[in-house]
C-alpha positions in Angstrom: 56.6 -0.3 23.6 53.8 -2.6 25.4 54.5 -5.7 25.0 51.7 -8.4 24.7 50.7 -10.6 28.1 51.1 -14.0 27.6 47.7 -14.8 29.0 45.3 -14.6 25.8 41.6 -16.0 24.8 40.3 -17.7 22.1 36.3 -17.1 21.7 34.5 -20.2 19.1 31.7 -18.3 18.1 29.1 -20.3 16.9 24.9 -20.8 15.8 23.0 -22.8 17.8 22.8 -25.1 14.1 26.9 -25.7 14.3 27.8 -22.4 12.0 31.2 -21.1 12.7 32.6 -17.9 12.2 36.2 -17.7 11.0 38.4 -14.4 10.3 40.9 -14.9 8.3 43.9 -12.3 9.4 45.2 -9.3 7.8 48.9 -10.3 7.8 48.8 -13.8 7.5 46.8 -14.1 4.3 44.8 -17.4 4.0 45.5 -18.5 7.9 42.0 -18.3 8.9 41.2 -18.4 12.8 38.4 -17.8 15.3 38.5 -14.7 17.6 42.2 -14.1 20.0 43.3 -12.0 22.2 45.7 -10.7 25.1 45.4 -9.7 28.1 45.4 -6.3 28.6 45.9 -5.2 31.9 44.3 -6.9 35.2 41.4 -7.8 33.1 39.7 -11.8 33.8 39.8 -14.0 30.7 35.9 -12.9 30.1 36.5 -9.7 29.9 39.4 -9.8 28.3 36.9 -12.4 25.0 34.0 -9.4 25.7 36.3 -7.1 24.4 38.3 -8.6 22.0 35.1 -10.7 20.0 33.7 -6.7 20.4 36.4 -5.1 18.5 37.1 -7.8 16.0 33.4 -8.5 15.2 31.7 -5.7 16.4 29.4 -8.3 18.4 28.6 -7.8 21.5 28.7 -10.6 23.9 26.2 -9.6 26.6 23.3 -10.0 24.6 24.1 -13.5 23.9 26.2 -17.0 25.7 29.1 -16.6 26.5 30.7 -19.8 28.3 33.7 -20.4 29.6 35.1 -24.3 28.8 37.7 -24.3 31.4 40.3 -25.2 29.0 43.3 -23.7 29.3 45.9 -24.7 26.5 49.5 -24.2 27.0 51.9 -23.1 23.7 54.7 -22.8 22.7 54.8 -18.2 20.8 55.3 -19.0 16.7 59.1 -17.4 16.7 57.7 -15.0 14.3 55.7 -13.7 16.9 58.1 -13.3 19.6 58.8 -9.9 19.3 55.3 -8.9 20.6 56.6 -10.7 24.1 59.4 -9.1 26.5 62.1 -10.3 26.3 62.4 -14.3 27.5 58.8 -14.8 26.8 58.4 -17.9 24.5 55.0 -19.4 25.7 51.0 -18.5 26.4 48.8 -19.7 27.7 45.6 -19.5 26.0 41.5 -19.3 28.1 38.7 -21.3 25.6 35.8 -20.2 25.6 32.4 -20.3 23.0 29.8 -17.4 22.1 26.6 -18.9 21.3 24.5 -17.9 18.8 20.5 -17.8 18.1 21.5 -17.7 14.1 24.6 -16.0 11.9 24.5 -12.3 12.8 26.5 -9.1 10.8 29.9 -8.9 11.5 32.1 -6.0 11.2 35.9 -7.5 11.4 38.2 -4.7 12.3 40.8 -4.7 8.9 43.4 -3.7 10.7 43.7 -7.4 12.0 41.4 -9.6 9.3 40.9 -8.8 6.1 37.8 -11.3 5.9 35.4 -13.7 7.7 33.7 -16.7 7.2 30.3 -18.9 8.8 31.0 -22.6 8.1 29.8 -25.5 9.3 31.7 -26.7 12.5 33.6 -29.8 10.8 34.8 -27.4 7.6 35.4 -24.3 10.1 37.5 -27.0 11.7 39.6 -27.7 8.6 40.3 -24.6 8.2 41.9 -23.5 11.0 45.7 -22.8 11.4 46.2 -23.8 15.2 45.4 -26.9 16.2 43.6 -25.5 19.5 41.9 -23.4 17.7 41.0 -26.9 15.8 40.6 -29.5 18.8 37.7 -26.7 20.2 35.9 -26.6 17.0 35.9 -30.3 17.4 34.9 -30.5 20.9 31.9 -27.8 20.1 30.4 -30.3 17.9 31.4 -33.5 19.4 29.4 -31.3 22.6 26.2 -30.5 19.7 26.4 -34.3 19.0 25.7 -34.7 22.3 28.9 -37.4 23.0 
């Protein structure tokens, strides 16, 4: 079994108007999030972000403005998900990105990972997220859009 690396990305996909794309996890119904995923091989965080966005939504980042917010979150991996990581691995480092789209686009979700998607205004999207780091990133997006 190949273990996941404890280095991941969080990509907040949003429109210029402030709508945010959320995905509902297939194996955990009711848990909504932005695009996330672990690094594979020796990928840079930016390449991980591009790959994960394409795999999870069908959106090609190269057509839009992907920005590295230069934010790293360090957190304990949920106990239920630790078996995916090597023995003794308990914490993850997450790199935060944003992908700005001019408007909502069609999304093709990966059914083995997600069961639904929704475009929501950023305040509603932040409230729907189960992850504190995802919620904080969406709130930061809202602050940036308001010029705060």
